[in-house]
C-alpha positions as CSV (number, residue, x, y, z in Angstrom):
1,M,-64.6,-52.4,-85.2
2,G,-61.9,-50.6,-87.0
3,S,-62.8,-47.3,-85.4
4,I,-62.5,-48.7,-81.9
5,I,-59.0,-50.0,-82.6
6,R,-57.9,-46.5,-83.7
7,I,-59.1,-44.9,-80.4
8,K,-57.1,-47.3,-78.3
9,K,-54.0,-46.9,-80.4
10,R,-54.2,-43.1,-80.0
11,G,-54.6,-43.4,-76.2
12,F,-51.7,-45.6,-76.1
13,I,-49.6,-43.1,-78.0
14,E,-50.7,-40.3,-75.7
15,M,-49.8,-42.3,-72.6
16,K,-46.5,-43.1,-74.1
17,N,-45.8,-39.5,-74.8
18,W,-46.8,-38.5,-71.2
19,K,-44.4,-41.0,-69.8
20,K,-41.6,-39.6,-71.9
21,K,-42.3,-36.1,-70.7
22,F,-42.4,-37.3,-67.0
23,L,-39.1,-39.0,-67.4
24,L,-37.6,-36.0,-69.0
25,L,-38.7,-33.8,-66.1
26,I,-37.1,-36.2,-63.6
27,A,-33.9,-36.2,-65.5
28,I,-33.7,-32.4,-65.6
29,N,-34.3,-32.2,-61.9
30,I,-31.5,-34.7,-61.2
31,V,-29.1,-32.7,-63.3
32,F,-29.9,-29.5,-61.3
33,A,-29.5,-31.2,-58.0
34,T,-26.1,-32.7,-58.8
35,S,-24.8,-29.4,-60.1
36,G,-25.7,-27.6,-56.8
37,C,-28.4,-25.4,-58.4
38,G,-31.4,-27.1,-56.8
39,L,-33.9,-25.0,-54.9
40,S,-33.2,-26.6,-51.5
41,S,-29.4,-26.2,-51.9
42,V,-29.7,-22.5,-52.6
43,S,-31.9,-21.9,-49.5
44,T,-29.5,-23.7,-47.2
45,T,-26.5,-21.6,-48.4
46,N,-28.4,-18.3,-47.8
47,V,-29.1,-19.2,-44.2
48,E,-25.7,-20.6,-43.1
49,Q,-23.2,-18.3,-44.9
50,P,-23.7,-15.1,-43.0
51,T,-22.8,-16.8,-39.7
52,Q,-19.2,-17.5,-40.8
53,T,-18.7,-19.8,-37.8
54,P,-15.3,-21.3,-38.8
55,S,-13.6,-17.9,-39.5
56,Y,-14.9,-16.4,-36.2
57,T,-13.5,-19.2,-34.2
58,N,-10.1,-18.9,-35.7
59,E,-10.0,-15.1,-35.2
60,S,-10.8,-15.4,-31.5
61,K,-7.8,-17.7,-30.9
62,D,-5.5,-15.0,-32.3
63,T,-7.0,-12.2,-30.2
64,P,-5.1,-11.5,-26.9
65,V,-7.1,-12.0,-23.7
66,P,-8.0,-8.6,-22.2
67,E,-5.8,-7.6,-19.3
68,Q,-8.6,-7.7,-16.7
69,E,-9.1,-11.3,-17.5
70,T,-5.5,-12.4,-16.9
71,A,-4.2,-13.9,-13.7
72,S,-1.6,-11.2,-13.1
73,P,-1.4,-9.9,-9.5
74,Q,-3.6,-7.0,-8.5
75,Q,-1.7,-3.7,-8.4
76,K,-1.4,-2.6,-4.8
77,T,-1.9,1.1,-3.9
78,V,-1.6,3.2,-0.8
79,N,-2.4,6.8,-0.4
80,F,-0.9,8.8,2.5
81,S,-2.5,11.9,3.9
82,T,-3.0,13.5,7.3
83,F,-6.1,14.7,9.1
84,E,-6.0,17.5,11.7
85,V,-7.2,17.5,15.3
86,N,-7.3,21.0,16.8
87,K,-9.0,21.3,20.2
88,K,-8.9,23.7,23.2
89,Y,-9.5,22.8,26.9
90,F,-10.3,25.6,29.3
91,N,-9.9,26.2,33.0
92,D,-12.1,28.4,35.2
93,A,-10.1,31.5,34.3
94,E,-10.8,31.0,30.6
95,G,-7.2,29.9,30.1
96,F,-6.8,27.0,27.8
97,A,-4.4,24.3,26.6
98,E,-4.3,23.2,23.0
99,L,-4.1,19.9,21.2
100,N,-2.8,20.3,17.6
101,L,-2.4,17.0,15.8
102,K,-1.7,16.0,12.2
103,L,-2.4,12.2,12.1
104,P,-1.9,9.8,9.3
105,K,-4.8,8.5,7.2
106,L,-4.2,5.8,4.6
107,D,-6.3,4.8,1.6
108,G,-5.7,2.0,-0.8
109,N,-6.4,-1.7,-1.4
110,Y,-4.1,-3.3,1.2
111,A,-6.0,-5.5,3.6
112,G,-4.4,-3.9,6.7
113,I,-5.2,-0.3,6.0
114,D,-8.4,-0.1,8.1
115,E,-6.6,-1.5,11.1
116,I,-3.8,1.1,10.7
117,N,-6.3,3.9,10.4
118,R,-8.0,2.8,13.6
119,Y,-4.6,2.9,15.4
120,F,-4.1,6.5,14.5
121,A,-7.7,7.5,15.2
122,E,-7.2,6.3,18.7
123,K,-3.9,8.3,19.0
124,E,-6.0,11.4,19.8
125,E,-6.8,9.9,23.1
126,F,-3.1,9.2,23.8
127,F,-2.1,12.8,23.2
128,Y,-5.1,14.1,25.1
129,E,-3.8,12.2,28.1
130,E,-0.5,13.9,27.7
131,L,-2.1,17.4,28.0
132,P,-1.3,19.0,31.4
133,L,-5.0,19.6,32.2
134,D,-4.7,19.0,35.9
135,L,-1.8,21.5,36.1
136,L,-3.8,24.0,34.0
137,K,-6.7,23.8,36.4
138,E,-4.5,24.1,39.4
139,F,-2.6,27.0,37.8
140,N,-6.0,28.6,37.0
141,E,-4.7,31.6,35.0
142,K,-5.7,32.9,31.6
143,V,-3.1,31.3,29.4
144,E,-3.4,31.0,25.7
145,G,-2.4,27.5,24.5
146,Q,0.6,27.3,22.3
147,K,1.4,31.0,22.6
148,D,2.1,30.5,26.3
149,N,3.5,27.0,25.9
150,W,0.4,25.1,27.1
151,F,-0.1,22.5,24.3
152,R,0.7,19.2,22.7
153,S,1.4,18.7,19.0
154,A,2.3,15.8,16.7
155,D,3.1,16.2,13.0
156,Y,3.4,12.9,11.1
157,S,5.0,12.3,7.8
158,L,5.6,9.3,5.6
159,E,9.2,8.0,5.5
160,V,9.4,4.9,3.3
161,V,7.6,1.9,1.9
162,F,9.4,-1.4,1.5
163,G,7.1,-3.8,-0.3
164,N,4.2,-4.3,2.1
165,I,5.9,-2.4,5.0
166,I,5.2,1.3,5.6
167,S,7.1,3.5,8.1
168,M,6.2,6.9,9.4
169,K,7.7,9.3,11.9
170,A,6.3,12.2,13.9
171,Y,7.8,15.3,15.4
172,L,6.3,15.9,18.9
173,D,6.2,19.2,20.7
174,G,4.5,20.7,23.7
175,G,4.9,22.3,27.1
176,A,3.3,23.2,30.4
177,G,4.5,26.7,31.2
178,G,8.3,26.5,31.1
179,V,8.5,22.7,30.7
180,S,9.2,21.5,27.2
181,W,8.0,18.2,25.7
182,A,9.9,17.8,22.4
183,G,10.2,14.4,21.0
184,I,10.1,11.9,18.1
185,E,7.8,9.0,17.4
186,G,8.2,6.2,14.9
187,D,5.5,3.8,13.6
188,T,6.1,0.9,11.2
189,F,3.3,-1.4,10.0
190,D,2.6,-4.4,7.8
191,L,0.1,-3.1,5.2
192,D,-1.2,-6.6,4.5
193,T,-2.2,-7.3,8.1
194,G,-2.3,-3.9,9.8
195,K,0.1,-5.1,12.5
196,K,2.4,-2.6,14.1
197,L,5.9,-3.9,13.8
198,A,8.5,-4.1,16.5
199,L,12.3,-4.5,16.1
200,K,11.9,-8.3,16.4
201,D,9.8,-8.2,13.3
202,I,12.4,-6.2,11.4
203,F,15.3,-8.6,12.2
204,K,15.6,-12.3,11.6
205,V,18.3,-12.9,14.2
206,N,17.7,-13.3,17.9
207,E,17.1,-10.3,20.1
208,D,20.5,-10.4,21.9
209,E,22.3,-10.3,18.6
210,Y,20.5,-7.3,17.1
211,M,20.2,-5.3,20.4
212,N,24.0,-5.8,21.0
213,F,24.7,-4.5,17.6
214,I,22.5,-1.4,18.2
215,Y,24.2,-0.8,21.6
216,D,27.7,-1.1,20.0
217,F,26.8,1.2,17.1
218,V,25.4,3.8,19.5
219,S,28.3,3.6,21.9
220,E,30.9,4.0,19.1
221,K,29.0,7.0,17.7
222,I,28.8,8.7,21.1
223,M,32.5,7.9,21.8
224,N,33.5,9.6,18.5
225,D,31.4,12.6,19.3
226,I,32.9,12.9,22.8
227,N,36.5,12.6,21.5
228,N,35.8,15.2,18.9
229,N,34.3,17.6,21.4
230,K,35.8,16.7,24.8
231,E,35.2,20.1,26.3
232,A,31.8,20.9,24.8
233,H,29.8,17.7,24.2
234,D,26.2,17.5,25.4
235,Y,26.2,14.0,26.8
236,L,25.5,13.3,30.4
237,F,28.6,11.1,30.7
238,D,32.1,10.9,29.3
239,D,32.3,7.2,28.7
240,P,29.6,5.2,26.9
241,Y,31.3,1.9,27.7
242,S,31.1,2.0,31.5
243,G,29.1,3.4,34.4
244,E,26.2,5.7,33.7
245,G,26.9,5.8,30.0
246,Y,26.8,2.0,29.6
247,K,23.6,1.9,31.6
248,S,21.8,4.8,29.8
249,I,22.6,3.3,26.3
250,R,21.0,0.0,27.3
251,N,18.0,1.7,28.7
252,F,16.6,1.8,25.2
253,N,13.0,1.4,24.3
254,P,12.7,-1.1,21.4
255,D,9.6,0.8,20.1
256,D,11.7,3.9,19.4
257,F,12.7,3.4,15.8
258,Y,11.5,3.9,12.2
259,L,12.7,3.0,8.8
260,S,14.1,5.6,6.3
261,K,15.3,5.2,2.8
262,D,18.8,4.2,3.7
263,S,18.8,3.5,7.4
264,L,17.3,1.9,10.4
265,V,16.7,5.0,12.7
266,V,16.8,4.5,16.4
267,F,16.3,7.4,18.9
268,Y,16.5,8.2,22.6
269,P,14.1,10.6,24.2
270,K,15.0,14.0,25.5
271,Y,17.2,13.8,28.7
272,A,18.0,10.1,28.2
273,L,21.5,10.6,27.0
274,S,22.1,14.3,26.9
275,I,21.0,17.7,28.2
276,G,17.5,18.9,27.5
277,A,18.6,21.5,25.0
278,A,19.9,18.8,22.7
279,G,16.5,17.3,22.4
280,P,16.0,13.6,21.4
281,I,19.2,11.9,20.1
282,V,18.9,10.1,16.7
283,F,21.2,7.4,15.3
284,E,21.0,6.2,11.7
285,I,22.2,2.7,11.1
286,P,22.9,2.1,7.4
287,Y,21.2,-0.9,6.0
288,E,24.4,-2.2,4.5
289,K,25.7,-2.7,8.0
290,I,22.8,-4.9,9.0
291,S,21.5,-6.3,5.7
292,D,22.4,-9.9,6.6
293,M,20.4,-9.6,9.9
294,L,17.2,-8.1,8.4
295,A,14.0,-10.0,7.8
296,I,12.6,-7.3,5.4
297,D,13.5,-6.9,1.8
298,I,15.1,-3.4,1.6
299,K,15.8,-4.0,-2.2
300,S,12.1,-3.4,-2.8
301,N,12.4,0.2,-1.7
302,V,10.1,2.7,-3.3
303,S,12.3,5.5,-2.0
304,K,11.6,8.4,0.3
305,Y,8.6,10.3,-0.8
306,D,9.7,13.7,-1.8
307,D,7.4,13.4,-4.9
308,K,3.6,13.4,-4.7
309,N,3.3,10.2,-6.6
310,V,5.8,7.4,-6.6
311,S,5.4,4.0,-8.3
312,D,7.3,0.7,-7.7
313,T,6.8,-1.3,-10.9
314,K,8.8,-4.2,-9.5
315,N,6.4,-4.8,-6.6
316,N,3.3,-3.4,-8.4
317,I,2.9,-0.6,-5.9
318,I,1.7,3.0,-6.3
319,V,2.1,5.5,-3.4
320,D,0.3,8.8,-3.5
321,I,1.1,11.6,-0.9
322,Q,-1.5,14.2,-0.3
């Protein structure tokens, strides 16, 4: 009886010791957990820390947005060059007339450039029609093109760009035997649309107002020339304000103009105002005299293109001449 009691007491003591050990283990684990040294807490830190999400977000706010992602206007460019057309057209006697052209070709990112290039590509047909081919066939002798004055030529150059407006001129030459065909041509376009501009597009006032100003300017210039050279002037009249002079000055083709760096340039063809030897007559009207009548912004001038590459930072334009 007494031995049985001793066994139970020992088992009770062992159980009591086991409980104390168990509670001690729980207490130790609680201490580690609250101090941040538990196993699960260490694992979580090792996974998240390398991402550094908060610091990355703050840094990106302080970094400037790359230029290509900004909303600034696209830089406009136009490249001017010429392409050549050199052709010969023969008669039965193996004589020939020549067509020698240097026509404009534009490259760049203006929307109207393709339309402008089509205009000049079709110019070959225009100058071909000016060749004296019927006369060459009728004459039927062995002539040698430009050497014998049987030719047509056009040499275009860039004059100026005002914002989205580009203006070019051409020196024209040619002949049919002893008949000369010297002249000038002007072409002005809107680079954004490809539209060829007329004088009415250059001015904001009505046609009567700007045409009368041109007539008065031309008349005054001619009158001064005549007064300074009364015995030797080349004009076909002595008074630009009456008679044949008045009529000839008003027989002006509104397409005969171009823009230069400083002036609106208007011109009359050979024989219109003066003897043939004088060639076409040119009048340069300074912009300061007509600035209040103009529809274009001449302050956005990129200047005349004597250099191969000119930039207009105000209007975000680059012009390259080849």
